[in-house]
N, CA, C and O atoms as a GROMACS GRO file, in nm:
protein
  572
    1UNK      N    1   9.145  10.491  12.116
    1UNK     CA    2   9.238  10.569  12.035
    1UNK      C    3   9.223  10.716  12.072
    1UNK      O    4   9.112  10.765  12.096
    2UNK      N    5   9.336  10.785  12.077
    2UNK     CA    6   9.332  10.928  12.104
    2UNK      C    7   9.260  11.002  11.991
    2UNK      O    8   9.251  10.953  11.879
    3UNK      N    9   9.210  11.119  12.023
    3UNK     CA   10   9.151  11.204  11.922
    3UNK      C   11   9.258  11.300  11.868
    3UNK      O   12   9.363  11.317  11.929
    4UNK      N   13   9.230  11.360  11.755
    4UNK     CA   14   9.321  11.462  11.702
    4UNK      C   15   9.338  11.572  11.806
    4UNK      O   16   9.449  11.622  11.826
    5UNK      N   17   9.230  11.610  11.870
    5UNK     CA   18   9.235  11.716  11.971
    5UNK      C   19   9.333  11.681  12.083
    5UNK      O   20   9.409  11.767  12.128
    6UNK      N   21   9.332  11.556  12.129
    6UNK     CA   22   9.425  11.515  12.234
    6UNK      C   23   9.570  11.519  12.185
    6UNK      O   24   9.659  11.562  12.258
    7UNK      N   25   9.593  11.475  12.063
    7UNK     CA   26   9.728  11.478  12.008
    7UNK      C   27   9.777  11.622  11.994
    7UNK      O   28   9.890  11.653  12.030
    8UNK      N   29   9.691  11.710  11.943
    8UNK     CA   30   9.729  11.850  11.927
    8UNK      C   31   9.752  11.918  12.062
    8UNK      O   32   9.841  12.002  12.076
    9UNK      N   33   9.671  11.883  12.159
    9UNK     CA   34   9.690  11.941  12.293
    9UNK      C   35   9.826  11.900  12.347
    9UNK      O   36   9.897  11.982  12.405
   10UNK      N   37   9.864  11.775  12.329
   10UNK     CA   38   9.995  11.729  12.373
   10UNK      C   39  10.105  11.803  12.299
   10UNK      O   40  10.204  11.844  12.360
   11UNK      N   41  10.089  11.820  12.169
   11UNK     CA   42  10.189  11.889  12.090
   11UNK      C   43  10.201  12.035  12.132
   11UNK      O   44  10.311  12.089  12.142
   12UNK      N   45  10.088  12.099  12.158
   12UNK     CA   46  10.089  12.240  12.197
   12UNK      C   47  10.148  12.258  12.336
   12UNK      O   48  10.226  12.351  12.359
   13UNK      N   49  10.112  12.170  12.427
   13UNK     CA   50  10.158  12.182  12.566
   13UNK      C   51  10.296  12.123  12.587
   13UNK      O   52  10.365  12.156  12.683
   14UNK      N   53  10.335  12.034  12.497
   14UNK     CA   54  10.457  11.956  12.517
   14UNK      C   55  10.453  11.894  12.656
   14UNK      O   56  10.550  11.896  12.732
   15UNK      N   57  10.334  11.840  12.685
   15UNK     CA   58  10.307  11.781  12.816
   15UNK      C   59  10.378  11.646  12.827
   15UNK      O   60  10.324  11.544  12.785
   16UNK      N   61  10.496  11.647  12.884
   16UNK     CA   62  10.576  11.525  12.891
   16UNK      C   63  10.513  11.422  12.984
   16UNK      O   64  10.543  11.303  12.972
   17UNK      N   65  10.428  11.463  13.077
   17UNK     CA   66  10.361  11.365  13.162
   17UNK      C   67  10.254  11.290  13.083
   17UNK      O   68  10.228  11.174  13.111
   18UNK      N   69  10.194  11.356  12.985
   18UNK     CA   70  10.088  11.292  12.906
   18UNK      C   71  10.149  11.191  12.809
   18UNK      O   72  10.092  11.084  12.786
   19UNK      N   73  10.263  11.225  12.752
   19UNK     CA   74  10.325  11.133  12.657
   19UNK      C   75  10.470  11.170  12.639
   19UNK      O   76  10.502  11.278  12.589
   20UNK      N   77  10.557  11.083  12.679
   20UNK     CA   78  10.700  11.104  12.657
   20UNK      C   79  10.742  11.053  12.520
   20UNK      O   80  10.860  11.058  12.486
   21UNK      N   81  10.646  11.005  12.442
   21UNK     CA   82  10.680  10.936  12.318
   21UNK      C   83  10.675  11.023  12.194
   21UNK      O   84  10.726  10.983  12.090
   22UNK      N   85  10.615  11.139  12.202
   22UNK     CA   86  10.596  11.219  12.081
   22UNK      C   87  10.697  11.333  12.078
   22UNK      O   88  10.720  11.400  12.178
   23UNK      N   89  10.755  11.353  11.962
   23UNK     CA   90  10.848  11.464  11.946
   23UNK      C   91  10.840  11.514  11.801
   23UNK      O   92  10.757  11.468  11.723
   24UNK      N   93  10.926  11.607  11.767
   24UNK     CA   94  10.918  11.672  11.637
   24UNK      C   95  10.928  11.575  11.520
   24UNK      O   96  10.865  11.598  11.416
   25UNK      N   97  11.004  11.466  11.534
   25UNK     CA   98  11.017  11.373  11.421
   25UNK      C   99  10.885  11.302  11.390
   25UNK      O  100  10.863  11.258  11.278
   26UNK      N  101  10.798  11.292  11.490
   26UNK     CA  102  10.669  11.228  11.470
   26UNK      C  103  10.567  11.320  11.403
   26UNK      O  104  10.471  11.273  11.342
   27UNK      N  105  10.587  11.450  11.415
   27UNK     CA  106  10.488  11.544  11.366
   27UNK      C  107  10.467  11.531  11.215
   27UNK      O  108  10.355  11.549  11.168
   28UNK      N  109  10.572  11.502  11.141
   28UNK     CA  110  10.555  11.488  10.996
   28UNK      C  111  10.462  11.372  10.963
   28UNK      O  112  10.382  11.381  10.869
   29UNK      N  113  10.470  11.262  11.039
   29UNK     CA  114  10.379  11.150  11.017
   29UNK      C  115  10.237  11.188  11.056
   29UNK      O  116  10.141  11.156  10.986
   30UNK      N  117  10.224  11.254  11.168
   30UNK     CA  118  10.092  11.296  11.214
   30UNK      C  119  10.029  11.400  11.123
   30UNK      O  120   9.907  11.408  11.111
   31UNK      N  121  10.113  11.481  11.058
   31UNK     CA  122  10.063  11.588  10.972
   31UNK      C  123   9.974  11.536  10.860
   31UNK      O  124   9.887  11.608  10.812
   32UNK      N  125   9.996  11.412  10.818
   32UNK     CA  126   9.912  11.355  10.712
   32UNK      C  127   9.766  11.347  10.756
   32UNK      O  128   9.676  11.343  10.672
   33UNK      N  129   9.742  11.345  10.887
   33UNK     CA  130   9.607  11.332  10.942
   33UNK      C  131   9.553  11.462  10.999
   33UNK      O  132   9.433  11.472  11.027
   34UNK      N  133   9.639  11.559  11.017
   34UNK     CA  134   9.600  11.684  11.084
   34UNK      C  135   9.563  11.788  10.978
   34UNK      O  136   9.640  11.811  10.884
   35UNK      N  137   9.447  11.851  10.991
   35UNK     CA  138   9.410  11.956  10.895
   35UNK      C  139   9.518  12.065  10.889
   35UNK      O  140   9.576  12.104  10.991
   36UNK      N  141   9.544  12.113  10.769
   36UNK     CA  142   9.651  12.210  10.746
   36UNK      C  143   9.641  12.330  10.839
   36UNK      O  144   9.743  12.381  10.885
   37UNK      N  145   9.521  12.377  10.868
   37UNK     CA  146   9.508  12.496  10.951
   37UNK      C  147   9.551  12.473  11.096
   37UNK      O  148   9.557  12.567  11.174
   38UNK      N  149   9.581  12.349  11.132
   38UNK     CA  150   9.629  12.316  11.268
   38UNK      C  151   9.779  12.285  11.269
   38UNK      O  152   9.836  12.259  11.376
   39UNK      N  153   9.844  12.287  11.154
   39UNK     CA  154   9.984  12.251  11.145
   39UNK      C  155  10.074  12.338  11.231
   39UNK      O  156  10.177  12.292  11.281
   40UNK      N  157  10.037  12.465  11.249
   40UNK     CA  158  10.125  12.553  11.327
   40UNK      C  159  10.144  12.503  11.469
   40UNK      O  160  10.247  12.528  11.531
   41UNK      N  161  10.045  12.431  11.523
   41UNK     CA  162  10.059  12.372  11.656
   41UNK      C  163  10.174  12.272  11.657
   41UNK      O  164  10.243  12.257  11.758
   42UNK      N  165  10.196  12.204  11.545
   42UNK     CA  166  10.304  12.108  11.533
   42UNK      C  167  10.436  12.174  11.495
   42UNK      O  168  10.541  12.109  11.492
   43UNK      N  169  10.430  12.304  11.466
   43UNK     CA  170  10.551  12.374  11.423
   43UNK      C  171  10.586  12.346  11.278
   43UNK      O  172  10.701  12.360  11.237
   44UNK      N  173  10.486  12.305  11.199
   44UNK     CA  174  10.507  12.273  11.058
   44UNK      C  175  10.450  12.383  10.970
   44UNK      O  176  10.356  12.452  11.008
   45UNK      N  177  10.508  12.396  10.852
   45UNK     CA  178  10.454  12.488  10.752
   45UNK      C  179  10.483  12.433  10.614
   45UNK      O  180  10.571  12.350  10.597
   46UNK      N  181  10.408  12.481  10.517
   46UNK     CA  182  10.425  12.439  10.378
   46UNK      C  183  10.541  12.512  10.314
   46UNK      O  184  10.576  12.624  10.352
   47UNK      N  185  10.601  12.444  10.215
   47UNK     CA  186  10.697  12.515  10.132
   47UNK      C  187  10.622  12.627  10.061
   47UNK      O  188  10.501  12.619  10.043
   48UNK      N  189  10.692  12.726  10.021
   48UNK     CA  190  10.631  12.842   9.959
   48UNK      C  191  10.550  12.808   9.834
   48UNK      O  192  10.446  12.870   9.810
   49UNK      N  193  10.595  12.712   9.756
   49UNK     CA  194  10.529  12.679   9.629
   49UNK      C  195  10.429  12.563   9.639
   49UNK      O  196  10.380  12.515   9.537
   50UNK      N  197  10.399  12.520   9.759
   50UNK     CA  198  10.311  12.403   9.776
   50UNK      C  199  10.168  12.445   9.810
   50UNK      O  200  10.144  12.550   9.871
   51UNK      N  201  10.074  12.361   9.768
   51UNK     CA  202   9.933  12.381   9.803
   51UNK      C  203   9.902  12.303   9.930
   51UNK      O  204   9.960  12.197   9.953
   52UNK      N  205   9.811  12.354  10.014
   52UNK     CA  206   9.773  12.279  10.134
   52UNK      C  207   9.718  12.142  10.098
   52UNK      O  208   9.632  12.130  10.011
   53UNK      N  209   9.766  12.038  10.164
   53UNK     CA  210   9.719  11.903  10.132
   53UNK      C  211   9.586  11.871  10.198
   53UNK      O  212   9.546  11.933  10.297
   54UNK      N  213   9.520  11.772  10.142
   54UNK     CA  214   9.401  11.716  10.206
   54UNK      C  215   9.450  11.626  10.319
   54UNK      O  216   9.546  11.551  10.300
   55UNK      N  217   9.387  11.633  10.433
   55UNK     CA  218   9.429  11.544  10.541
   55UNK      C  219   9.354  11.412  10.531
   55UNK      O  220   9.239  11.407  10.488
   56UNK      N  221   9.422  11.305  10.572
   56UNK     CA  222   9.358  11.174  10.577
   56UNK      C  223   9.259  11.171  10.692
   56UNK      O  224   9.283  11.235  10.795
   57UNK      N  225   9.150  11.101  10.678
   57UNK     CA  226   9.057  11.089  10.790
   57UNK      C  227   9.124  11.021  10.910
   57UNK      O  228   9.197  10.923  10.895
   58UNK      N  229   9.100  11.075  11.028
   58UNK     CA  230   9.155  11.023  11.153
   58UNK      C  231   9.070  10.904  11.196
   58UNK      O  232   8.981  10.917  11.280
   59UNK      N  233   9.101  10.789  11.139
   59UNK     CA  234   9.027  10.668  11.173
   59UNK      C  235   9.128  10.562  11.218
   59UNK      O  236   9.246  10.569  11.184
   60UNK      N  237   9.080  10.467  11.295
   60UNK     CA  238   9.168  10.360  11.338
   60UNK      C  239   9.222  10.283  11.217
   60UNK      O  240   9.339  10.244  11.216
   61UNK      N  241   9.140  10.263  11.118
   61UNK     CA  242   9.183  10.192  10.997
   61UNK      C  243   9.301  10.264  10.930
   61UNK      O  244   9.398  10.200  10.890
   62UNK      N  245   9.292  10.396  10.918
   62UNK     CA  246   9.400  10.473  10.854
   62UNK      C  247   9.525  10.477  10.941
   62UNK      O  248   9.637  10.470  10.890
   63UNK      N  249   9.507  10.489  11.071
   63UNK     CA  250   9.622  10.488  11.163
   63UNK      C  251   9.692  10.353  11.154
   63UNK      O  252   9.815  10.347  11.149
   64UNK      N  253   9.615  10.245  11.154
   64UNK     CA  254   9.674  10.111  11.145
   64UNK      C  255   9.747  10.091  11.012
   64UNK      O  256   9.850  10.024  11.008
   65UNK      N  257   9.695  10.147  10.905
   65UNK     CA  258   9.762  10.136  10.776
   65UNK      C  259   9.898  10.206  10.781
   65UNK      O  260   9.997  10.155  10.729
   66UNK      N  261   9.902  10.323  10.844
   66UNK     CA  262  10.030  10.395  10.859
   66UNK      C  263  10.125  10.315  10.948
   66UNK      O  264  10.244  10.303  10.918
   67UNK      N  265  10.072  10.262  11.057
   67UNK     CA  266  10.154  10.180  11.147
   67UNK      C  267  10.211  10.060  11.072
   67UNK      O  268  10.329  10.028  11.089
   68UNK      N  269  10.130   9.993  10.992
   68UNK     CA  270  10.177   9.875  10.919
   68UNK      C  271  10.295   9.910  10.829
   68UNK      O  272  10.393   9.836  10.824
   69UNK      N  273  10.285  10.022  10.758
   69UNK     CA  274  10.396  10.064  10.672
   69UNK      C  275  10.520  10.099  10.752
   69UNK      O  276  10.631  10.061  10.715
   70UNK      N  277  10.501  10.173  10.861
   70UNK     CA  278  10.615  10.209  10.945
   70UNK      C  279  10.678  10.086  11.009
   70UNK      O  280  10.800  10.079  11.024
   71UNK      N  281  10.596   9.990  11.048
   71UNK     CA  282  10.647   9.869  11.110
   71UNK      C  283  10.729   9.787  11.010
   71UNK      O  284  10.834   9.734  11.045
   72UNK      N  285  10.682   9.777  10.887
   72UNK     CA  286  10.758   9.705  10.784
   72UNK      C  287  10.894   9.771  10.765
   72UNK      O  288  10.996   9.701  10.752
   73UNK      N  289  10.898   9.903  10.763
   73UNK     CA  290  11.024   9.976  10.748
   73UNK      C  291  11.113   9.953  10.871
   73UNK      O  292  11.234   9.938  10.858
   74UNK      N  293  11.052   9.950  10.990
   74UNK     CA  294  11.127   9.926  11.114
   74UNK      C  295  11.191   9.787  11.112
   74UNK      O  296  11.309   9.772  11.144
   75UNK      N  297  11.114   9.686  11.073
   75UNK     CA  298  11.170   9.551  11.061
   75UNK      C  299  11.287   9.551  10.963
   75UNK      O  300  11.392   9.494  10.992
   76UNK      N  301  11.269   9.615  10.849
   76UNK     CA  302  11.375   9.619  10.749
   76UNK      C  303  11.503   9.678  10.807
   76UNK      O  304  11.611   9.621  10.790
   77UNK      N  305  11.492   9.790  10.875
   77UNK     CA  306  11.610   9.856  10.933
   77UNK      C  307  11.672   9.770  11.043
   77UNK      O  308  11.794   9.762  11.053
   78UNK      N  309  11.589   9.707  11.126
   78UNK     CA  310  11.642   9.623  11.233
   78UNK      C  311  11.714   9.501  11.176
   78UNK      O  312  11.823   9.467  11.220
   79UNK      N  313  11.654   9.436  11.078
   79UNK     CA  314  11.714   9.316  11.021
   79UNK      C  315  11.841   9.347  10.940
   79UNK      O  316  11.926   9.260  10.922
   80UNK      N  317  11.853   9.470  10.892
   80UNK     CA  318  11.975   9.514  10.825
   80UNK      C  319  12.076   9.572  10.924
   80UNK      O  320  12.183   9.619  10.885
   81UNK      N  321  12.042   9.567  11.054
   81UNK     CA  322  12.127   9.617  11.162
   81UNK      C  323  12.166   9.763  11.142
   81UNK      O  324  12.281   9.801  11.161
   82UNK      N  325  12.069   9.842  11.103
   82UNK     CA  326  12.088   9.985  11.084
   82UNK      C  327  12.049  10.054  11.214
   82UNK      O  328  11.935  10.099  11.230
   83UNK      N  329  12.144  10.062  11.306
   83UNK     CA  330  12.119  10.107  11.442
   83UNK      C  331  12.044  10.237  11.457
   83UNK      O  332  11.942  10.242  11.526
   84UNK      N  333  12.090  10.344  11.393
   84UNK     CA  334  12.023  10.473  11.408
   84UNK      C  335  11.882  10.470  11.350
   84UNK      O  336  11.787  10.516  11.413
   85UNK      N  337  11.869  10.416  11.230
   85UNK     CA  338  11.737  10.410  11.166
   85UNK      C  339  11.642  10.322  11.245
   85UNK      O  340  11.526  10.357  11.264
   86UNK      N  341  11.691  10.206  11.291
   86UNK     CA  342  11.606  10.116  11.369
   86UNK      C  343  11.564  10.183  11.500
   86UNK      O  344  11.450  10.169  11.544
   87UNK      N  345  11.656  10.255  11.563
   87UNK     CA  346  11.623  10.325  11.688
   87UNK      C  347  11.518  10.432  11.668
   87UNK      O  348  11.429  10.448  11.751
   88UNK      N  349  11.528  10.506  11.558
   88UNK     CA  350  11.427  10.608  11.530
   88UNK      C  351  11.293  10.545  11.501
   88UNK      O  352  11.189  10.596  11.545
   89UNK      N  353  11.293  10.434  11.429
   89UNK     CA  354  11.167  10.367  11.398
   89UNK      C  355  11.105  10.305  11.523
   89UNK      O  356  10.983  10.294  11.533
   90UNK      N  357  11.188  10.264  11.618
   90UNK     CA  358  11.138  10.214  11.746
   90UNK      C  359  11.052  10.323  11.812
   90UNK      O  360  10.944  10.295  11.863
   91UNK      N  361  11.102  10.446  11.809
   91UNK     CA  362  11.028  10.559  11.867
   91UNK      C  363  10.900  10.587  11.789
   91UNK      O  364  10.798  10.621  11.849
   92UNK      N  365  10.905  10.573  11.658
   92UNK     CA  366  10.785  10.595  11.575
   92UNK      C  367  10.678  10.491  11.608
   92UNK      O  368  10.561  10.524  11.623
   93UNK      N  369  10.719  10.365  11.620
   93UNK     CA  370  10.623  10.259  11.653
   93UNK      C  371  10.563  10.285  11.791
   93UNK      O  372  10.443  10.267  11.811
   94UNK      N  373  10.646  10.327  11.887
   94UNK     CA  374  10.592  10.360  12.020
   94UNK      C  375  10.493  10.476  12.013
   94UNK      O  376  10.393  10.476  12.085
   95UNK      N  377  10.521  10.574  11.927
   95UNK     CA  378  10.428  10.687  11.910
   95UNK      C  379  10.293  10.638  11.860
   95UNK      O  380  10.189  10.683  11.910
   96UNK      N  381  10.292  10.547  11.762
   96UNK     CA  382  10.164  10.494  11.713
   96UNK      C  383  10.094  10.415  11.822
   96UNK      O  384   9.971  10.416  11.829
   97UNK      N  385  10.169  10.345  11.906
   97UNK     CA  386  10.108  10.273  12.018
   97UNK      C  387  10.042  10.372  12.114
   97UNK      O  388   9.935  10.343  12.169
   98UNK      N  389  10.104  10.488  12.133
   98UNK     CA  390  10.046  10.593  12.218
   98UNK      C  391   9.916  10.643  12.155
   98UNK      O  392   9.814  10.654  12.223
   99UNK      N  393   9.919  10.673  12.026
   99UNK     CA  394   9.799  10.721  11.956
   99UNK      C  395   9.686  10.619  11.970
   99UNK      O  396   9.571  10.657  11.992
  100UNK      N  397   9.719  10.491  11.958
  100UNK     CA  398   9.619  10.385  11.967
  100UNK      C  399   9.582  10.350  12.112
  100UNK      O  400   9.494  10.268  12.136
  101UNK      N  401   9.649  10.414  12.206
  101UNK     CA  402   9.629  10.388  12.349
  101UNK      C  403   9.650  10.239  12.380
  101UNK      O  404   9.574  10.178  12.456
  102UNK      N  405   9.753  10.185  12.320
  102UNK     CA  406   9.787  10.044  12.335
  102UNK      C  407   9.890  10.030  12.447
  102UNK      O  408   9.981  10.113  12.459
  103UNK      N  409   9.877   9.926  12.527
  103UNK     CA  410   9.972   9.904  12.636
  103UNK      C  411  10.116   9.886  12.589
  103UNK      O  412  10.209   9.905  12.667
  104UNK      N  413  10.136   9.851  12.464
  104UNK     CA  414  10.271   9.836  12.412
  104UNK      C  415  10.347   9.969  12.408
  104UNK      O  416  10.468   9.969  12.386
  105UNK      N  417  10.280  10.081  12.430
  105UNK     CA  418  10.348  10.210  12.436
  105UNK      C  419  10.448  10.214  12.551
  105UNK      O  420  10.538  10.298  12.552
  106UNK      N  421  10.431  10.126  12.648
  106UNK     CA  422  10.521  10.121  12.765
  106UNK      C  423  10.634  10.020  12.747
  106UNK      O  424  10.708   9.993  12.841
  107UNK      N  425  10.647   9.964  12.629
  107UNK     CA  426  10.750   9.864  12.602
  107UNK      C  427  10.888   9.925  12.627
  107UNK      O  428  10.919  10.032  12.574
  108UNK      N  429  10.969   9.858  12.705
  108UNK     CA  430  11.101   9.913  12.738
  108UNK      C  431  11.216   9.818  12.704
  108UNK      O  432  11.332   9.854  12.725
  109UNK      N  433  11.187   9.701  12.654
  109UNK     CA  434  11.292   9.603  12.626
  109UNK      C  435  11.348   9.624  12.487
  109UNK      O  436  11.316   9.549  12.394
  110UNK      N  437  11.432   9.727  12.472
  110UNK     CA  438  11.494   9.750  12.341
  110UNK      C  439  11.611   9.654  12.327
  110UNK      O  440  11.714   9.670  12.393
  111UNK      N  441  11.595   9.556  12.243
  111UNK     CA  442  11.700   9.459  12.215
  111UNK      C  443  11.703   9.436  12.065
  111UNK      O  444  11.602   9.450  11.997
  112UNK      N  445  11.818   9.401  12.015
  112UNK     CA  446  11.835   9.364  11.875
  112UNK      C  447  11.761   9.458  11.780
  112UNK      O  448  11.683   9.416  11.695
  113UNK      N  449  11.790   9.587  11.798
  113UNK     CA  450  11.737   9.689  11.707
  113UNK      C  451  11.586   9.706  11.714
  113UNK      O  452  11.525   9.753  11.618
  114UNK      N  453  11.526   9.667  11.825
  114UNK     CA  454  11.382   9.685  11.843
  114UNK      C  455  11.296   9.566  11.804
  114UNK      O  456  11.174   9.575  11.810
  115UNK      N  457  11.356   9.457  11.765
  115UNK     CA  458  11.280   9.343  11.715
  115UNK      C  459  11.174   9.289  11.811
  115UNK      O  460  11.065   9.253  11.766
  116UNK      N  461  11.200   9.282  11.943
  116UNK     CA  462  11.093   9.231  12.031
  116UNK      C  463  10.965   9.316  12.025
  116UNK      O  464  10.854   9.262  12.023
  117UNK      N  465  10.980   9.448  12.021
  117UNK     CA  466  10.861   9.535  12.008
  117UNK      C  467  10.796   9.516  11.873
  117UNK      O  468  10.674   9.502  11.864
  118UNK      N  469  10.875   9.515  11.768
  118UNK     CA  470  10.819   9.502  11.633
  118UNK      C  471  10.740   9.373  11.620
  118UNK      O  472  10.632   9.371  11.561
  119UNK      N  473  10.795   9.264  11.675
  119UNK     CA  474  10.723   9.138  11.668
  119UNK      C  475  10.592   9.146  11.747
  119UNK      O  476  10.488   9.102  11.698
  120UNK      N  477  10.598   9.202  11.869
  120UNK     CA  478  10.477   9.212  11.952
  120UNK      C  479  10.367   9.290  11.879
  120UNK      O  480  10.251   9.251  11.882
  121UNK      N  481  10.404   9.398  11.814
  121UNK     CA  482  10.306   9.480  11.740
  121UNK      C  483  10.253   9.400  11.620
  121UNK      O  484  10.132   9.397  11.596
  122UNK      N  485  10.342   9.336  11.546
  122UNK     CA  486  10.301   9.259  11.428
  122UNK      C  487  10.204   9.148  11.467
  122UNK      O  488  10.101   9.129  11.401
  123UNK      N  489  10.235   9.077  11.572
  123UNK     CA  490  10.148   8.966  11.615
  123UNK      C  491  10.014   9.020  11.663
  123UNK      O  492   9.909   8.966  11.627
  124UNK      N  493  10.016   9.125  11.742
  124UNK     CA  494   9.892   9.180  11.798
  124UNK      C  495   9.798   9.230  11.689
  124UNK      O  496   9.676   9.211  11.698
  125UNK      N  497   9.854   9.296  11.587
  125UNK     CA  498   9.770   9.358  11.485
  125UNK      C  499   9.759   9.275  11.356
  125UNK      O  500   9.696   9.319  11.260
  126UNK      N  501   9.820   9.158  11.354
  126UNK     CA  502   9.809   9.071  11.236
  126UNK      C  503   9.889   9.120  11.117
  126UNK      O  504   9.853   9.092  11.003
  127UNK      N  505   9.998   9.193  11.142
  127UNK     CA  506  10.084   9.242  11.035
  127UNK      C  507  10.192   9.139  11.004
  127UNK      O  508  10.218   9.050  11.086
  128UNK      N  509  10.256   9.150  10.888
  128UNK     CA  510  10.366   9.058  10.857
  128UNK      C  511  10.474   9.061  10.965
  128UNK      O  512  10.512   9.166  11.016
  129UNK      N  513  10.523   8.941  10.997
  129UNK     CA  514  10.623   8.922  11.101
  129UNK      C  515  10.740   8.845  11.042
  129UNK      O  516  10.739   8.722  11.044
  130UNK      N  517  10.841   8.914  10.990
  130UNK     CA  518  10.950   8.844  10.922
  130UNK      C  519  11.041   8.762  11.012
  130UNK      O  520  11.126   8.689  10.960
  131UNK      N  521  11.026   8.770  11.144
  131UNK     CA  522  11.112   8.689  11.230
  131UNK      C  523  11.042   8.562  11.279
  131UNK      O  524  11.099   8.486  11.358
  132UNK      N  525  10.920   8.539  11.234
  132UNK     CA  526  10.851   8.414  11.264
  132UNK      C  527  10.837   8.385  11.412
  132UNK      O  528  10.789   8.469  11.488
  133UNK      N  529  10.880   8.266  11.453
  133UNK     CA  530  10.865   8.222  11.592
  133UNK      C  531  10.972   8.276  11.686
  133UNK      O  532  10.962   8.257  11.807
  134UNK      N  533  11.072   8.345  11.632
  134UNK     CA  534  11.176   8.403  11.718
  134UNK      C  535  11.115   8.510  11.808
  134UNK      O  536  11.010   8.566  11.778
  135UNK      N  537  11.183   8.538  11.919
  135UNK     CA  538  11.139   8.645  12.010
  135UNK      C  539  11.192   8.780  11.965
  135UNK      O  540  11.135   8.884  12.000
  136UNK      N  541  11.299   8.780  11.889
  136UNK     CA  542  11.360   8.905  11.844
  136UNK      C  543  11.482   8.941  11.925
  136UNK      O  544  11.553   9.035  11.890
  137UNK      N  545  11.509   8.868  12.034
  137UNK     CA  546  11.627   8.901  12.114
  137UNK      C  547  11.738   8.796  12.098
  137UNK      O  548  11.834   8.795  12.175
  138UNK      N  549  11.725   8.710  11.998
  138UNK     CA  550  11.825   8.608  11.973
  138UNK      C  551  11.954   8.673  11.920
  138UNK      O  552  11.950   8.770  11.844
  139UNK      N  553  12.068   8.618  11.960
  139UNK     CA  554  12.197   8.676  11.923
  139UNK      C  555  12.221   8.678  11.772
  139UNK      O  556  12.299   8.759  11.722
  140UNK      N  557  12.155   8.590  11.700
  140UNK     CA  558  12.175   8.589  11.554
  140UNK      C  559  12.136   8.721  11.488
  140UNK      O  560  12.179   8.750  11.377
  141UNK      N  561  12.054   8.800  11.556
  141UNK     CA  562  12.012   8.929  11.498
  141UNK      C  563  12.113   9.039  11.525
  141UNK      O  564  12.093   9.153  11.484
  142UNK      N  565  12.222   9.005  11.593
  142UNK     CA  566  12.326   9.105  11.620
  142UNK      C  567  12.462   9.057  11.571
  142UNK      O  568  12.566   9.103  11.619
  143UNK      N  569  12.462   8.966  11.476
  143UNK     CA  570  12.589   8.914  11.424
  143UNK      C  571  12.633   8.989  11.302
  143UNK      O  572  12.738   8.958  11.245
   0.00000   0.00000   0.00000
């Protein structure tokens, strides 16, 4: 798994060779784990009336918990055929794969709103898989 330092270095450098998967939409998710004093690297700031939040510990367990929630939301959007939302969540799931240094970060078979990737992640990490034995590229998911 990447370290916070590696993620922040990528964010600061916008090193597209290091990771083509991370962009501004991911920073809000990552901010939950990044100490407030490092938020400026992500281009984030607090609302004027807000107190600095406590950051979650950067552990694989916490990252996987966030991934599980995002994956459930991704499945929901894909199964509801919400193209834009499913596409954005596809990128979010790929970002978590990058953070985890998982080979699935290179997944390129976007079909049926991302279902093949979502299933692969669910099966690999033991998360709920609402499409069961399907591959995710069956035409019934695009009807």
